[in-house]
DRENZALO-744933 format. One record per residue (C-alpha): z, x, y; residue in three letters. Coordinates in steps of 0.5 Angstrom, whole numbers, plus 500, padded with zeros to 3 digits. Layout:
BEGIN
Z X Y ALA
...
***
This chain:
BEGIN
601 365 918 UNK
597 367 924 UNK
596 374 920 UNK
592 370 914 UNK
588 366 919 UNK
585 372 923 UNK
584 376 916 UNK
580 369 913 UNK
576 369 919 UNK
574 376 919 UNK
572 375 912 UNK
568 369 913 UNK
564 373 919 UNK
557 373 919 UNK
557 380 919 UNK
561 381 912 UNK
555 378 909 UNK
552 385 910 UNK
553 392 906 UNK
556 396 912 UNK
563 399 913 UNK
566 403 919 UNK
568 408 915 UNK
564 411 910 UNK
570 417 907 UNK
572 410 903 UNK
566 411 899 UNK
568 419 897 UNK
575 419 899 UNK
581 417 894 UNK
586 412 897 UNK
591 416 894 UNK
589 423 897 UNK
593 427 903 UNK
586 431 903 UNK
579 430 906 UNK
577 433 900 UNK
571 429 896 UNK
572 434 890 UNK
579 430 887 UNK
575 423 887 UNK
569 426 884 UNK
572 430 878 UNK
575 423 877 UNK
569 419 877 UNK
565 425 873 UNK
571 423 867 UNK
570 415 869 UNK
563 417 868 UNK
563 420 861 UNK
568 415 859 UNK
563 410 860 UNK
557 414 857 UNK
561 416 850 UNK
562 408 849 UNK
555 406 851 UNK
553 411 847 UNK
557 410 840 UNK
556 402 841 UNK
548 403 841 UNK
549 409 835 UNK
552 403 831 UNK
546 398 832 UNK
541 404 830 UNK
545 406 824 UNK
545 399 822 UNK
541 393 818 UNK
539 389 825 UNK
534 392 830 UNK
537 396 836 UNK
533 390 841 UNK
539 386 839 UNK
545 390 843 UNK
541 387 850 UNK
543 380 848 UNK
550 380 849 UNK
553 380 856 UNK
559 385 853 UNK
553 390 853 UNK
550 388 860 UNK
557 389 862 UNK
557 395 859 UNK
551 398 862 UNK
553 396 869 UNK
560 400 868 UNK
555 406 867 UNK
551 405 873 UNK
557 403 877 UNK
560 410 876 UNK
554 414 875 UNK
552 411 882 UNK
560 413 884 UNK
558 420 882 UNK
552 421 886 UNK
556 418 892 UNK
561 423 891 UNK
557 429 890 UNK
552 428 894 UNK
558 428 900 UNK
560 435 896 UNK
553 437 897 UNK
551 435 904 UNK
557 433 907 UNK
561 428 910 UNK
557 421 911 UNK
556 419 919 UNK
558 413 922 UNK
552 412 927 UNK
548 410 922 UNK
547 404 917 UNK
550 407 911 UNK
546 410 905 UNK
542 406 901 UNK
546 409 894 UNK
553 408 898 UNK
550 400 898 UNK
548 401 891 UNK
554 403 889 UNK
558 398 893 UNK
554 392 890 UNK
554 395 882 UNK
562 396 884 UNK
562 389 886 UNK
559 386 880 UNK
562 391 874 UNK
569 390 876 UNK
570 383 875 UNK
565 382 870 UNK
569 387 866 UNK
575 383 866 UNK
570 376 865 UNK
567 380 858 UNK
575 382 856 UNK
578 376 858 UNK
572 371 854 UNK
573 375 848 UNK
579 374 847 UNK
581 368 849 UNK
573 364 846 UNK
569 370 842 UNK
576 372 838 UNK
578 365 835 UNK
572 363 834 UNK
572 370 828 UNK
565 372 833 UNK
564 380 831 UNK
560 383 837 UNK
560 390 835 UNK
558 393 828 UNK
566 396 827 UNK
572 392 828 UNK
575 398 832 UNK
569 398 836 UNK
570 391 838 UNK
576 392 839 UNK
576 398 843 UNK
569 395 847 UNK
572 389 849 UNK
579 392 852 UNK
577 400 854 UNK
571 397 859 UNK
576 393 864 UNK
581 399 863 UNK
575 404 867 UNK
573 399 872 UNK
580 398 874 UNK
581 405 874 UNK
575 406 878 UNK
578 400 883 UNK
585 403 885 UNK
581 410 885 UNK
577 408 891 UNK
578 405 898 UNK
572 401 900 UNK
573 394 901 UNK
572 388 897 UNK
570 383 901 UNK
571 375 899 UNK
563 373 901 UNK
561 379 897 UNK
563 374 890 UNK
556 372 891 UNK
554 379 888 UNK
558 377 881 UNK
555 370 882 UNK
548 372 882 UNK
549 377 876 UNK
551 372 871 UNK
546 367 874 UNK
541 371 871 UNK
545 372 865 UNK
545 364 864 UNK
537 364 865 UNK
536 369 860 UNK
540 366 855 UNK
537 359 856 UNK
530 362 856 UNK
532 366 850 UNK
534 359 846 UNK
528 356 848 UNK
523 361 846 UNK
527 360 839 UNK
531 367 840 UNK
536 368 834 UNK
542 373 834 UNK
542 378 828 UNK
545 374 823 UNK
539 369 825 UNK
543 363 828 UNK
539 360 834 UNK
544 362 839 UNK
547 369 842 UNK
554 366 843 UNK
556 360 838 UNK
561 357 844 UNK
554 357 849 UNK
550 354 843 UNK
544 350 847 UNK
543 345 842 UNK
549 342 844 UNK
547 342 852 UNK
553 339 855 UNK
558 344 850 UNK
555 349 853 UNK
554 347 859 UNK
562 346 861 UNK
563 353 858 UNK
558 356 863 UNK
561 352 869 UNK
568 354 867 UNK
566 362 866 UNK
563 361 872 UNK
569 359 877 UNK
573 364 872 UNK
569 370 874 UNK
569 367 882 UNK
577 368 880 UNK
577 374 878 UNK
572 377 884 UNK
579 375 888 UNK
584 378 883 UNK
580 384 885 UNK
581 383 892 UNK
588 382 891 UNK
588 389 887 UNK
585 393 892 UNK
590 390 897 UNK
595 392 893 UNK
592 399 893 UNK
591 400 899 UNK
599 397 901 UNK
602 402 896 UNK
598 408 898 UNK
599 407 905 UNK
604 412 905 UNK
600 417 902 UNK
594 417 905 UNK
592 420 912 UNK
590 414 916 UNK
586 419 922 UNK
579 420 922 UNK
575 425 917 UNK
574 432 920 UNK
566 434 919 UNK
569 442 920 UNK
574 440 914 UNK
567 440 909 UNK
563 445 913 UNK
563 450 907 UNK
561 445 902 UNK
554 444 906 UNK
554 452 907 UNK
556 455 900 UNK
558 463 901 UNK
552 465 896 UNK
547 461 902 UNK
551 465 907 UNK
549 472 905 UNK
541 471 904 UNK
***
């Protein structure tokens, strides 16, 4: 019990609201590694990024080839989530690649902006991906709502998105903090305001309906508000699910990952490639 109290005491420390971490290696070395090289996680993150890009490009291509304007693609939370997925996996690649090229990040200064950006994007994209999958299969699917131009793509986008974010989560090592639930919450709030403004401005969905999602029809404000509030609560819950998955990841991998701090000399060759030494 004392350990739990200590955990929550630390988690709600004001410093936890910041984007600082005492072990930068957690952002570019996988929790499952026995080595200190950024290469394994770099390769893994490149694969996740390429898969994410393939999904987004395919989805946008279907919209572009359809009778509907490509602009409708940007209305849906799913597609906002897909865009986040690309940004998150992309910045993950950037963090790993920068470390591979320039060497490990020191602990004597604040985390670089690109690491903080990746951290925020990760905090948002993981629970949002889970929310999109849950939201679609529980509410929209039962309402016979089809978000994509193809049934197969519709199914894939509302499942593979969560799988990609889950794989990014379990392959990482950086922490997921309780107080960082503000990141996905603020993102969701932005989308709610966008959804509402779009309705007030007379916006329509591709079929001419006065909504983006039939279950969030602002012409019935009471029902729409209930759906929004419940969805927000579910999103916060999914942030805690993300914390639990990260904790399980750390516990399972504890016996395989070395606990000693990274040795900068180990990555010296990465900062001084062989072809440069002969110049």
